[in-house]
PDB file of N, CA, C and O in Angstrom:
ATOM      1  N   MET A   1       8.939  28.607 -13.333  1.00  0.00           N
ATOM      2  CA  MET A   1       9.282  27.905 -12.116  1.00  0.00           C
ATOM      3  C   MET A   1       8.165  28.088 -11.111  1.00  0.00           C
ATOM      4  O   MET A   1       7.641  29.188 -10.934  1.00  0.00           O
ATOM      5  N   THR A   2       7.811  27.009 -10.462  1.00  0.00           N
ATOM      6  CA  THR A   2       6.799  27.085  -9.418  1.00  0.00           C
ATOM      7  C   THR A   2       7.469  27.556  -8.141  1.00  0.00           C
ATOM      8  O   THR A   2       8.563  27.100  -7.807  1.00  0.00           O
ATOM      9  N   LEU A   3       6.840  28.440  -7.445  1.00  0.00           N
ATOM     10  CA  LEU A   3       7.383  28.950  -6.197  1.00  0.00           C
ATOM     11  C   LEU A   3       6.999  28.019  -5.055  1.00  0.00           C
ATOM     12  O   LEU A   3       5.918  28.145  -4.480  1.00  0.00           O
ATOM     13  N   GLY A   4       7.875  27.097  -4.735  1.00  0.00           N
ATOM     14  CA  GLY A   4       7.633  26.165  -3.633  1.00  0.00           C
ATOM     15  C   GLY A   4       6.453  25.255  -3.908  1.00  0.00           C
ATOM     16  O   GLY A   4       5.918  25.228  -5.017  1.00  0.00           O
ATOM     17  N   ALA A   5       6.059  24.519  -2.902  1.00  0.00           N
ATOM     18  CA  ALA A   5       4.932  23.602  -3.035  1.00  0.00           C
ATOM     19  C   ALA A   5       3.608  24.339  -2.928  1.00  0.00           C
ATOM     20  O   ALA A   5       2.558  23.780  -3.247  1.00  0.00           O
ATOM     21  N   ASN A   6       3.647  25.581  -2.486  1.00  0.00           N
ATOM     22  CA  ASN A   6       2.438  26.366  -2.286  1.00  0.00           C
ATOM     23  C   ASN A   6       1.932  26.878  -3.633  1.00  0.00           C
ATOM     24  O   ASN A   6       2.552  27.754  -4.237  1.00  0.00           O
ATOM     25  N   THR A   7       0.834  26.349  -4.095  1.00  0.00           N
ATOM     26  CA  THR A   7       0.311  26.723  -5.406  1.00  0.00           C
ATOM     27  C   THR A   7      -0.325  28.109  -5.419  1.00  0.00           C
ATOM     28  O   THR A   7      -0.623  28.631  -6.494  1.00  0.00           O
ATOM     29  N   SER A   8      -0.538  28.718  -4.261  1.00  0.00           N
ATOM     30  CA  SER A   8      -1.127  30.057  -4.248  1.00  0.00           C
ATOM     31  C   SER A   8      -0.091  31.138  -4.573  1.00  0.00           C
ATOM     32  O   SER A   8      -0.456  32.291  -4.803  1.00  0.00           O
ATOM     33  N   LEU A   9       1.191  30.778  -4.594  1.00  0.00           N
ATOM     34  CA  LEU A   9       2.228  31.740  -4.946  1.00  0.00           C
ATOM     35  C   LEU A   9       2.446  31.719  -6.451  1.00  0.00           C
ATOM     36  O   LEU A   9       2.379  30.669  -7.090  1.00  0.00           O
ATOM     37  N   GLY A  10       2.704  32.887  -7.000  1.00  0.00           N
ATOM     38  CA  GLY A  10       2.937  32.970  -8.431  1.00  0.00           C
ATOM     39  C   GLY A  10       3.676  34.237  -8.780  1.00  0.00           C
ATOM     40  O   GLY A  10       4.139  34.954  -7.893  1.00  0.00           O
ATOM     41  N   PRO A  11       3.793  34.521 -10.064  1.00  0.00           N
ATOM     42  CA  PRO A  11       4.569  35.688 -10.490  1.00  0.00           C
ATOM     43  C   PRO A  11       3.986  37.021 -10.040  1.00  0.00           C
ATOM     44  O   PRO A  11       4.683  38.035 -10.068  1.00  0.00           O
ATOM     45  N   PHE A  12       2.730  37.037  -9.627  1.00  0.00           N
ATOM     46  CA  PHE A  12       2.121  38.291  -9.178  1.00  0.00           C
ATOM     47  C   PHE A  12       1.847  38.314  -7.673  1.00  0.00           C
ATOM     48  O   PHE A  12       1.059  39.128  -7.191  1.00  0.00           O
ATOM     49  N   SER A  13       2.502  37.417  -6.940  1.00  0.00           N
ATOM     50  CA  SER A  13       2.366  37.411  -5.478  1.00  0.00           C
ATOM     51  C   SER A  13       2.965  38.689  -4.910  1.00  0.00           C
ATOM     52  O   SER A  13       3.923  39.236  -5.457  1.00  0.00           O
ATOM     53  N   THR A  14       2.395  39.156  -3.815  1.00  0.00           N
ATOM     54  CA  THR A  14       2.900  40.373  -3.195  1.00  0.00           C
ATOM     55  C   THR A  14       4.159  40.069  -2.387  1.00  0.00           C
ATOM     56  O   THR A  14       4.443  38.916  -2.061  1.00  0.00           O
ATOM     57  N   ALA A  15       4.897  41.109  -2.075  1.00  0.00           N
ATOM     58  CA  ALA A  15       6.092  40.959  -1.256  1.00  0.00           C
ATOM     59  C   ALA A  15       5.718  40.383   0.114  1.00  0.00           C
ATOM     60  O   ALA A  15       6.472  39.589   0.678  1.00  0.00           O
ATOM     61  N   GLN A  16       4.579  40.771   0.640  1.00  0.00           N
ATOM     62  CA  GLN A  16       4.138  40.265   1.937  1.00  0.00           C
ATOM     63  C   GLN A  16       3.862  38.759   1.852  1.00  0.00           C
ATOM     64  O   GLN A  16       4.257  38.014   2.749  1.00  0.00           O
ATOM     65  N   GLU A  17       3.196  38.303   0.797  1.00  0.00           N
ATOM     66  CA  GLU A  17       2.918  36.878   0.626  1.00  0.00           C
ATOM     67  C   GLU A  17       4.214  36.076   0.501  1.00  0.00           C
ATOM     68  O   GLU A  17       4.344  35.001   1.085  1.00  0.00           O
ATOM     69  N   LEU A  18       5.163  36.603  -0.259  1.00  0.00           N
ATOM     70  CA  LEU A  18       6.440  35.917  -0.440  1.00  0.00           C
ATOM     71  C   LEU A  18       7.231  35.890   0.860  1.00  0.00           C
ATOM     72  O   LEU A  18       7.868  34.887   1.181  1.00  0.00           O
ATOM     73  N   SER A  19       7.193  36.985   1.604  1.00  0.00           N
ATOM     74  CA  SER A  19       7.879  37.038   2.899  1.00  0.00           C
ATOM     75  C   SER A  19       7.300  36.017   3.876  1.00  0.00           C
ATOM     76  O   SER A  19       8.045  35.323   4.568  1.00  0.00           O
ATOM     77  N   LEU A  20       5.992  35.929   3.929  1.00  0.00           N
ATOM     78  CA  LEU A  20       5.352  34.944   4.803  1.00  0.00           C
ATOM     79  C   LEU A  20       5.729  33.522   4.394  1.00  0.00           C
ATOM     80  O   LEU A  20       5.980  32.677   5.252  1.00  0.00           O
ATOM     81  N   ALA A  21       5.768  33.253   3.091  1.00  0.00           N
ATOM     82  CA  ALA A  21       6.143  31.921   2.606  1.00  0.00           C
ATOM     83  C   ALA A  21       7.583  31.603   2.981  1.00  0.00           C
ATOM     84  O   ALA A  21       7.893  30.467   3.339  1.00  0.00           O
ATOM     85  N   LEU A  22       8.461  32.590   2.904  1.00  0.00           N
ATOM     86  CA  LEU A  22       9.851  32.384   3.328  1.00  0.00           C
ATOM     87  C   LEU A  22       9.924  32.077   4.819  1.00  0.00           C
ATOM     88  O   LEU A  22      10.618  31.150   5.236  1.00  0.00           O
ATOM     89  N   ASN A  23       9.206  32.857   5.617  1.00  0.00           N
ATOM     90  CA  ASN A  23       9.223  32.665   7.070  1.00  0.00           C
ATOM     91  C   ASN A  23       8.629  31.331   7.499  1.00  0.00           C
ATOM     92  O   ASN A  23       9.024  30.775   8.524  1.00  0.00           O
ATOM     93  N   ARG A  24       7.688  30.820   6.727  1.00  0.00           N
ATOM     94  CA  ARG A  24       7.052  29.534   7.040  1.00  0.00           C
ATOM     95  C   ARG A  24       7.798  28.351   6.419  1.00  0.00           C
ATOM     96  O   ARG A  24       7.367  27.204   6.537  1.00  0.00           O
ATOM     97  N   ASN A  25       8.916  28.641   5.760  1.00  0.00           N
ATOM     98  CA  ASN A  25       9.713  27.621   5.067  1.00  0.00           C
ATOM     99  C   ASN A  25       8.926  26.894   3.985  1.00  0.00           C
ATOM    100  O   ASN A  25       9.200  25.731   3.691  1.00  0.00           O
ATOM    101  N   GLU A  26       7.956  27.572   3.396  1.00  0.00           N
ATOM    102  CA  GLU A  26       7.212  27.024   2.259  1.00  0.00           C
ATOM    103  C   GLU A  26       7.981  27.276   0.970  1.00  0.00           C
ATOM    104  O   GLU A  26       7.660  26.719  -0.080  1.00  0.00           O
ATOM    105  N   LEU A  27       8.994  28.118   1.065  1.00  0.00           N
ATOM    106  CA  LEU A  27       9.746  28.587  -0.082  1.00  0.00           C
ATOM    107  C   LEU A  27      11.162  28.895   0.382  1.00  0.00           C
ATOM    108  O   LEU A  27      11.346  29.521   1.426  1.00  0.00           O
ATOM    109  N   SER A  28      12.165  28.467  -0.377  1.00  0.00           N
ATOM    110  CA  SER A  28      13.542  28.797  -0.001  1.00  0.00           C
ATOM    111  C   SER A  28      13.934  30.110  -0.675  1.00  0.00           C
ATOM    112  O   SER A  28      13.338  30.521  -1.671  1.00  0.00           O
ATOM    113  N   ALA A  29      14.941  30.749  -0.112  1.00  0.00           N
ATOM    114  CA  ALA A  29      15.427  32.001  -0.691  1.00  0.00           C
ATOM    115  C   ALA A  29      15.952  31.757  -2.102  1.00  0.00           C
ATOM    116  O   ALA A  29      15.772  32.592  -2.989  1.00  0.00           O
ATOM    117  N   GLU A  30      16.601  30.614  -2.310  1.00  0.00           N
ATOM    118  CA  GLU A  30      17.120  30.305  -3.644  1.00  0.00           C
ATOM    119  C   GLU A  30      15.980  30.114  -4.647  1.00  0.00           C
ATOM    120  O   GLU A  30      16.075  30.576  -5.784  1.00  0.00           O
ATOM    121  N   GLU A  31      14.909  29.441  -4.235  1.00  0.00           N
ATOM    122  CA  GLU A  31      13.746  29.272  -5.121  1.00  0.00           C
ATOM    123  C   GLU A  31      13.162  30.625  -5.512  1.00  0.00           C
ATOM    124  O   GLU A  31      12.828  30.857  -6.674  1.00  0.00           O
ATOM    125  N   LEU A  32      13.044  31.510  -4.530  1.00  0.00           N
ATOM    126  CA  LEU A  32      12.496  32.838  -4.803  1.00  0.00           C
ATOM    127  C   LEU A  32      13.412  33.613  -5.744  1.00  0.00           C
ATOM    128  O   LEU A  32      12.945  34.250  -6.688  1.00  0.00           O
ATOM    129  N   LEU A  33      14.712  33.556  -5.485  1.00  0.00           N
ATOM    130  CA  LEU A  33      15.669  34.254  -6.331  1.00  0.00           C
ATOM    131  C   LEU A  33      15.622  33.731  -7.761  1.00  0.00           C
ATOM    132  O   LEU A  33      15.564  34.518  -8.706  1.00  0.00           O
ATOM    133  N   MET A  34      15.647  32.415  -7.929  1.00  0.00           N
ATOM    134  CA  MET A  34      15.653  31.849  -9.272  1.00  0.00           C
ATOM    135  C   MET A  34      14.330  32.117 -10.006  1.00  0.00           C
ATOM    136  O   MET A  34      14.329  32.350 -11.214  1.00  0.00           O
ATOM    137  N   ALA A  35      13.220  32.084  -9.287  1.00  0.00           N
ATOM    138  CA  ALA A  35      11.932  32.411  -9.908  1.00  0.00           C
ATOM    139  C   ALA A  35      11.919  33.866 -10.361  1.00  0.00           C
ATOM    140  O   ALA A  35      11.383  34.188 -11.421  1.00  0.00           O
ATOM    141  N   THR A  36      12.508  34.737  -9.560  1.00  0.00           N
ATOM    142  CA  THR A  36      12.589  36.153  -9.913  1.00  0.00           C
ATOM    143  C   THR A  36      13.460  36.354 -11.143  1.00  0.00           C
ATOM    144  O   THR A  36      13.104  37.113 -12.044  1.00  0.00           O
ATOM    145  N   VAL A  37      14.601  35.674 -11.179  1.00  0.00           N
ATOM    146  CA  VAL A  37      15.503  35.769 -12.328  1.00  0.00           C
ATOM    147  C   VAL A  37      14.804  35.268 -13.594  1.00  0.00           C
ATOM    148  O   VAL A  37      14.902  35.893 -14.650  1.00  0.00           O
ATOM    149  N   GLU A  38      14.099  34.139 -13.484  1.00  0.00           N
ATOM    150  CA  GLU A  38      13.383  33.609 -14.641  1.00  0.00           C
ATOM    151  C   GLU A  38      12.310  34.582 -15.121  1.00  0.00           C
ATOM    152  O   GLU A  38      12.108  34.750 -16.324  1.00  0.00           O
ATOM    153  N   ARG A  39      11.630  35.216 -14.182  1.00  0.00           N
ATOM    154  CA  ARG A  39      10.584  36.191 -14.536  1.00  0.00           C
ATOM    155  C   ARG A  39      11.200  37.396 -15.242  1.00  0.00           C
ATOM    156  O   ARG A  39      10.659  37.885 -16.234  1.00  0.00           O
ATOM    157  N   ILE A  40      12.332  37.872 -14.728  1.00  0.00           N
ATOM    158  CA  ILE A  40      13.027  38.993 -15.365  1.00  0.00           C
ATOM    159  C   ILE A  40      13.469  38.600 -16.768  1.00  0.00           C
ATOM    160  O   ILE A  40      13.284  39.364 -17.715  1.00  0.00           O
ATOM    161  N   ASP A  41      14.053  37.409 -16.906  1.00  0.00           N
ATOM    162  CA  ASP A  41      14.503  36.947 -18.227  1.00  0.00           C
ATOM    163  C   ASP A  41      13.349  36.855 -19.215  1.00  0.00           C
ATOM    164  O   ASP A  41      13.520  37.131 -20.403  1.00  0.00           O
ATOM    165  N   ALA A  42      12.179  36.470 -18.729  1.00  0.00           N
ATOM    166  CA  ALA A  42      11.024  36.317 -19.615  1.00  0.00           C
ATOM    167  C   ALA A  42      10.431  37.662 -20.035  1.00  0.00           C
ATOM    168  O   ALA A  42      10.017  37.825 -21.183  1.00  0.00           O
ATOM    169  N   ILE A  43      10.388  38.614 -19.121  1.00  0.00           N
ATOM    170  CA  ILE A  43       9.694  39.884 -19.364  1.00  0.00           C
ATOM    171  C   ILE A  43      10.614  40.986 -19.878  1.00  0.00           C
ATOM    172  O   ILE A  43      10.175  41.847 -20.641  1.00  0.00           O
ATOM    173  N   ASN A  44      11.870  40.974 -19.477  1.00  0.00           N
ATOM    174  CA  ASN A  44      12.749  42.090 -19.796  1.00  0.00           C
ATOM    175  C   ASN A  44      12.925  42.368 -21.290  1.00  0.00           C
ATOM    176  O   ASN A  44      13.028  43.537 -21.662  1.00  0.00           O
ATOM    177  N   PRO A  45      12.965  41.356 -22.169  1.00  0.00           N
ATOM    178  CA  PRO A  45      13.104  41.711 -23.583  1.00  0.00           C
ATOM    179  C   PRO A  45      11.980  42.629 -24.087  1.00  0.00           C
ATOM    180  O   PRO A  45      12.192  43.417 -25.010  1.00  0.00           O
ATOM    181  N   THR A  46      10.809  42.531 -23.496  1.00  0.00           N
ATOM    182  CA  THR A  46       9.680  43.371 -23.906  1.00  0.00           C
ATOM    183  C   THR A  46       9.753  44.759 -23.284  1.00  0.00           C
ATOM    184  O   THR A  46       9.553  45.761 -23.969  1.00  0.00           O
ATOM    185  N   VAL A  47      10.041  44.819 -21.976  1.00  0.00           N
ATOM    186  CA  VAL A  47      10.007  46.104 -21.281  1.00  0.00           C
ATOM    187  C   VAL A  47      11.359  46.809 -21.237  1.00  0.00           C
ATOM    188  O   VAL A  47      11.425  48.021 -21.033  1.00  0.00           O
ATOM    189  N   ASN A  48      12.438  46.048 -21.431  1.00  0.00           N
ATOM    190  CA  ASN A  48      13.798  46.588 -21.441  1.00  0.00           C
ATOM    191  C   ASN A  48      14.090  47.438 -20.202  1.00  0.00           C
ATOM    192  O   ASN A  48      14.665  48.522 -20.303  1.00  0.00           O
ATOM    193  N   ALA A  49      13.690  46.938 -19.047  1.00  0.00           N
ATOM    194  CA  ALA A  49      13.891  47.671 -17.798  1.00  0.00           C
ATOM    195  C   ALA A  49      15.302  47.476 -17.235  1.00  0.00           C
ATOM    196  O   ALA A  49      15.840  48.370 -16.581  1.00  0.00           O
ATOM    197  N   ILE A  50      15.888  46.325 -17.487  1.00  0.00           N
ATOM    198  CA  ILE A  50      17.241  46.044 -16.996  1.00  0.00           C
ATOM    199  C   ILE A  50      18.157  46.046 -18.208  1.00  0.00           C
ATOM    200  O   ILE A  50      18.051  45.189 -19.086  1.00  0.00           O
ATOM    201  N   VAL A  51      19.056  47.020 -18.245  1.00  0.00           N
ATOM    202  CA  VAL A  51      19.915  47.199 -19.402  1.00  0.00           C
ATOM    203  C   VAL A  51      21.089  46.233 -19.358  1.00  0.00           C
ATOM    204  O   VAL A  51      21.453  45.651 -20.380  1.00  0.00           O
ATOM    205  N   ARG A  52      21.677  46.060 -18.194  1.00  0.00           N
ATOM    206  CA  ARG A  52      22.849  45.199 -18.051  1.00  0.00           C
ATOM    207  C   ARG A  52      22.614  44.209 -16.933  1.00  0.00           C
ATOM    208  O   ARG A  52      22.398  44.605 -15.788  1.00  0.00           O
ATOM    209  N   TRP A  53      22.652  42.950 -17.244  1.00  0.00           N
ATOM    210  CA  TRP A  53      22.312  41.879 -16.305  1.00  0.00           C
ATOM    211  C   TRP A  53      23.554  41.017 -16.121  1.00  0.00           C
ATOM    212  O   TRP A  53      23.759  40.060 -16.867  1.00  0.00           O
ATOM    213  N   THR A  54      24.387  41.348 -15.129  1.00  0.00           N
ATOM    214  CA  THR A  54      25.670  40.654 -15.007  1.00  0.00           C
ATOM    215  C   THR A  54      25.891  39.995 -13.658  1.00  0.00           C
ATOM    216  O   THR A  54      26.975  39.459 -13.425  1.00  0.00           O
ATOM    217  N   TRP A  55      24.939  40.007 -12.780  1.00  0.00           N
ATOM    218  CA  TRP A  55      25.174  39.463 -11.438  1.00  0.00           C
ATOM    219  C   TRP A  55      25.449  37.971 -11.466  1.00  0.00           C
ATOM    220  O   TRP A  55      26.147  37.465 -10.588  1.00  0.00           O
ATOM    221  N   MET A  56      24.922  37.252 -12.447  1.00  0.00           N
ATOM    222  CA  MET A  56      25.180  35.824 -12.562  1.00  0.00           C
ATOM    223  C   MET A  56      25.324  35.486 -14.044  1.00  0.00           C
ATOM    224  O   MET A  56      24.466  35.831 -14.856  1.00  0.00           O
ATOM    225  N   SER A  57      26.408  34.814 -14.380  1.00  0.00           N
ATOM    226  CA  SER A  57      26.634  34.468 -15.782  1.00  0.00           C
ATOM    227  C   SER A  57      25.557  33.497 -16.274  1.00  0.00           C
ATOM    228  O   SER A  57      24.981  32.759 -15.474  1.00  0.00           O
ATOM    229  N   PRO A  58      25.281  33.492 -17.576  1.00  0.00           N
ATOM    230  CA  PRO A  58      24.287  32.550 -18.112  1.00  0.00           C
ATOM    231  C   PRO A  58      24.629  31.101 -17.785  1.00  0.00           C
ATOM    232  O   PRO A  58      23.736  30.298 -17.513  1.00  0.00           O
ATOM    233  N   GLY A  59      25.919  30.762 -17.809  1.00  0.00           N
ATOM    234  CA  GLY A  59      26.327  29.391 -17.478  1.00  0.00           C
ATOM    235  C   GLY A  59      25.996  29.036 -16.044  1.00  0.00           C
ATOM    236  O   GLY A  59      25.552  27.923 -15.764  1.00  0.00           O
ATOM    237  N   LYS A  60      26.207  29.973 -15.131  1.00  0.00           N
ATOM    238  CA  LYS A  60      25.906  29.728 -13.717  1.00  0.00           C
ATOM    239  C   LYS A  60      24.398  29.605 -13.515  1.00  0.00           C
ATOM    240  O   LYS A  60      23.941  28.767 -12.739  1.00  0.00           O
ATOM    241  N   ARG A  61      23.626  30.437 -14.211  1.00  0.00           N
ATOM    242  CA  ARG A  61      22.167  30.337 -14.124  1.00  0.00           C
ATOM    243  C   ARG A  61      21.697  28.978 -14.624  1.00  0.00           C
ATOM    244  O   ARG A  61      20.852  28.335 -14.002  1.00  0.00           O
ATOM    245  N   GLN A  62      22.253  28.546 -15.756  1.00  0.00           N
ATOM    246  CA  GLN A  62      21.866  27.259 -16.318  1.00  0.00           C
ATOM    247  C   GLN A  62      22.238  26.129 -15.359  1.00  0.00           C
ATOM    248  O   GLN A  62      21.476  25.178 -15.186  1.00  0.00           O
ATOM    249  N   GLU A  63      23.401  26.236 -14.744  1.00  0.00           N
ATOM    250  CA  GLU A  63      23.827  25.223 -13.775  1.00  0.00           C
ATOM    251  C   GLU A  63      22.838  25.129 -12.616  1.00  0.00           C
ATOM    252  O   GLU A  63      22.488  24.030 -12.184  1.00  0.00           O
ATOM    253  N   ARG A  64      22.395  26.258 -12.120  1.00  0.00           N
ATOM    254  CA  ARG A  64      21.437  26.248 -11.008  1.00  0.00           C
ATOM    255  C   ARG A  64      20.085  25.681 -11.422  1.00  0.00           C
ATOM    256  O   ARG A  64      19.451  24.958 -10.654  1.00  0.00           O
ATOM    257  N   VAL A  65      19.645  26.004 -12.633  1.00  0.00           N
ATOM    258  CA  VAL A  65      18.382  25.464 -13.124  1.00  0.00           C
ATOM    259  C   VAL A  65      18.478  23.949 -13.250  1.00  0.00           C
ATOM    260  O   VAL A  65      17.558  23.231 -12.859  1.00  0.00           O
ATOM    261  N   ILE A  66      19.585  23.464 -13.792  1.00  0.00           N
ATOM    262  CA  ILE A  66      19.782  22.021 -13.945  1.00  0.00           C
ATOM    263  C   ILE A  66      19.848  21.356 -12.579  1.00  0.00           C
ATOM    264  O   ILE A  66      19.244  20.303 -12.374  1.00  0.00           O
ATOM    265  N   ARG A  67      20.578  21.960 -11.642  1.00  0.00           N
ATOM    266  CA  ARG A  67      20.682  21.397 -10.293  1.00  0.00           C
ATOM    267  C   ARG A  67      19.304  21.310  -9.644  1.00  0.00           C
ATOM    268  O   ARG A  67      18.981  20.313  -8.999  1.00  0.00           O
ATOM    269  N   GLY A  68      18.497  22.345  -9.812  1.00  0.00           N
ATOM    270  CA  GLY A  68      17.144  22.333  -9.258  1.00  0.00           C
ATOM    271  C   GLY A  68      16.286  21.250  -9.876  1.00  0.00           C
ATOM    272  O   GLY A  68      15.513  20.590  -9.183  1.00  0.00           O
ATOM    273  N   ALA A  69      16.424  21.065 -11.199  1.00  0.00           N
ATOM    274  CA  ALA A  69      15.651  20.019 -11.879  1.00  0.00           C
ATOM    275  C   ALA A  69      16.067  18.638 -11.382  1.00  0.00           C
ATOM    276  O   ALA A  69      15.223  17.765 -11.184  1.00  0.00           O
ATOM    277  N   LEU A  70      17.367  18.443 -11.182  1.00  0.00           N
ATOM    278  CA  LEU A  70      17.848  17.151 -10.677  1.00  0.00           C
ATOM    279  C   LEU A  70      17.349  16.892  -9.259  1.00  0.00           C
ATOM    280  O   LEU A  70      16.998  15.761  -8.920  1.00  0.00           O
ATOM    281  N   GLN A  71      17.316  17.930  -8.435  1.00  0.00           N
ATOM    282  CA  GLN A  71      16.802  17.773  -7.075  1.00  0.00           C
ATOM    283  C   GLN A  71      15.323  17.417  -7.102  1.00  0.00           C
ATOM    284  O   GLN A  71      14.861  16.606  -6.299  1.00  0.00           O
ATOM    285  N   THR A  72      14.584  18.018  -8.017  1.00  0.00           N
ATOM    286  CA  THR A  72      13.159  17.707  -8.144  1.00  0.00           C
ATOM    287  C   THR A  72      12.963  16.263  -8.566  1.00  0.00           C
ATOM    288  O   THR A  72      12.107  15.564  -8.024  1.00  0.00           O
ATOM    289  N   LEU A  73      13.760  15.810  -9.540  1.00  0.00           N
ATOM    290  CA  LEU A  73      13.671  14.427  -9.980  1.00  0.00           C
ATOM    291  C   LEU A  73      13.995  13.466  -8.842  1.00  0.00           C
ATOM    292  O   LEU A  73      13.305  12.463  -8.661  1.00  0.00           O
ATOM    293  N   SER A  74      15.037  13.767  -8.078  1.00  0.00           N
ATOM    294  CA  SER A  74      15.416  12.924  -6.951  1.00  0.00           C
ATOM    295  C   SER A  74      14.298  12.868  -5.914  1.00  0.00           C
ATOM    296  O   SER A  74      13.978  11.799  -5.393  1.00  0.00           O
ATOM    297  N   ALA A  75      13.708  14.023  -5.618  1.00  0.00           N
ATOM    298  CA  ALA A  75      12.622  14.084  -4.638  1.00  0.00           C
ATOM    299  C   ALA A  75      11.416  13.295  -5.128  1.00  0.00           C
ATOM    300  O   ALA A  75      10.759  12.613  -4.342  1.00  0.00           O
ATOM    301  N   ASP A  76      11.118  13.386  -6.434  1.00  0.00           N
ATOM    302  CA  ASP A  76       9.979  12.640  -7.002  1.00  0.00           C
ATOM    303  C   ASP A  76      10.199  11.145  -6.872  1.00  0.00           C
ATOM    304  O   ASP A  76       9.264  10.402  -6.575  1.00  0.00           O
ATOM    305  N   ARG A  77      11.420  10.701  -7.089  1.00  0.00           N
ATOM    306  CA  ARG A  77      11.712   9.277  -6.973  1.00  0.00           C
ATOM    307  C   ARG A  77      11.598   8.788  -5.533  1.00  0.00           C
ATOM    308  O   ARG A  77      11.195   7.650  -5.294  1.00  0.00           O
ATOM    309  N   LEU A  78      11.948   9.635  -4.583  1.00  0.00           N
ATOM    310  CA  LEU A  78      11.863   9.258  -3.177  1.00  0.00           C
ATOM    311  C   LEU A  78      10.412   9.142  -2.713  1.00  0.00           C
ATOM    312  O   LEU A  78      10.102   8.339  -1.834  1.00  0.00           O
ATOM    313  N   THR A  79       9.532   9.938  -3.300  1.00  0.00           N
ATOM    314  CA  THR A  79       8.129   9.917  -2.878  1.00  0.00           C
ATOM    315  C   THR A  79       7.274   8.971  -3.707  1.00  0.00           C
ATOM    316  O   THR A  79       6.116   8.727  -3.368  1.00  0.00           O
ATOM    317  N   ALA A  80       7.830   8.438  -4.787  1.00  0.00           N
ATOM    318  CA  ALA A  80       7.059   7.530  -5.667  1.00  0.00           C
ATOM    319  C   ALA A  80       6.980   6.125  -5.100  1.00  0.00           C
ATOM    320  O   ALA A  80       6.373   5.246  -5.712  1.00  0.00           O
TER     321      ALA A  80
END
């Protein structure tokens, strides 16, 4: 997931960079949360740092990902 429209943000951005992006409305809290969840899902099988991941069910995560994709498609159509 891309973190907002700001291409300088990525999976290795510092907390300060992410905080500034949030304060400047370059990034929503939900975008940051979902990007973090996706990063954890991608890396955790290798590092096994999070043993139990229950804060959001897989179905709810999938629903949010789909909703975000639909919003992106809608936004693309509005700007095309």
